[in-house]
C-alpha positions in Angstrom: 38.6 -38.0 -48.7 35.4 -39.3 -50.6 36.7 -42.3 -52.2 34.5 -45.8 -52.6 35.9 -48.0 -49.8 36.6 -45.5 -47.1 34.1 -45.2 -43.3 30.9 -43.0 -44.0 30.7 -39.9 -44.6 28.7 -37.0 -42.6 27.7 -33.8 -43.4 26.6 -30.8 -41.8 26.2 -27.0 -42.2 25.0 -23.7 -40.6 24.6 -20.0 -41.2 27.6 -18.5 -39.2 28.2 -14.7 -38.3 32.1 -13.9 -38.2 33.6 -11.1 -36.0 32.9 -7.6 -37.4 30.9 -8.8 -40.3 27.0 -8.0 -40.8 26.2 -11.2 -43.2 26.0 -14.3 -42.1 28.2 -16.9 -44.4 26.8 -20.6 -45.6 29.0 -23.1 -44.5 29.2 -27.0 -45.1 31.1 -29.5 -44.4 32.5 -33.4 -44.8 34.5 -35.4 -42.0 34.5 -38.8 -41.0 35.9 -40.3 -37.5 39.3 -40.9 -37.2 39.6 -43.8 -35.2 37.1 -45.9 -38.0 39.6 -44.3 -41.2 42.6 -45.3 -39.3 41.4 -48.8 -38.4 40.4 -49.7 -41.8 43.8 -48.4 -43.8 45.6 -50.3 -41.8 43.5 -53.3 -41.8 43.7 -53.0 -46.0 47.4 -52.8 -45.3 48.5 -55.5 -43.7 45.9 -57.3 -46.3 47.6 -56.3 -49.0 51.3 -57.5 -46.9 49.6 -60.3 -45.8 50.7 -59.6 -42.3 49.0 -60.7 -39.0 47.5 -58.3 -36.7 49.9 -60.5 -33.7 53.1 -58.8 -35.2 52.1 -55.2 -35.1 53.9 -54.2 -31.7 52.7 -50.8 -31.1 50.9 -48.1 -33.1 51.7 -44.3 -32.8 49.0 -41.5 -34.2 49.9 -37.8 -34.4 46.2 -35.9 -35.2 46.3 -32.0 -36.2 44.8 -29.7 -38.3 45.0 -26.2 -40.4 43.2 -23.8 -41.7 45.2 -23.4 -44.9 44.6 -20.9 -47.0 40.2 -21.8 -47.9 39.6 -24.3 -45.9 39.6 -26.4 -42.5 41.9 -29.6 -42.7 42.1 -32.3 -39.7 43.5 -35.9 -39.9 45.8 -38.1 -38.7 49.7 -39.6 -39.4 50.1 -43.1 -38.4 53.3 -45.3 -37.8 52.7 -49.0 -37.1 55.9 -50.3 -35.9 55.6 -54.3 -36.5 57.9 -56.9 -35.6 61.5 -57.2 -37.3 62.4 -54.0 -37.2 59.6 -53.2 -40.4 57.0 -50.4 -40.0 54.1 -49.3 -42.0 53.7 -45.6 -42.4 50.5 -43.8 -43.7 47.7 -40.9 -43.4 44.4 -40.0 -43.6 42.1 -37.1 -43.4 38.9 -36.6 -42.1 37.3 -33.9 -42.0 
């Protein structure tokens, strides 16, 4: 998520007290703009395959998140339909 060449990463932190807890915890996180990250990755895929933007017929994006075991994660799965029945699929993680 924090690799070179990606969009700006925003950092946040706060103290938070969970329900039924007496002591606050210090929480930190990082996040990126999901629209910017999708655009950058799509541009990278098109350029690497010498595909003109006019060859894109449609883009389908499914976004979602999951708390998992220890940390919340949020991202998107992207499917790009191109002329000639070609498809490009990729995922991005933003939080």
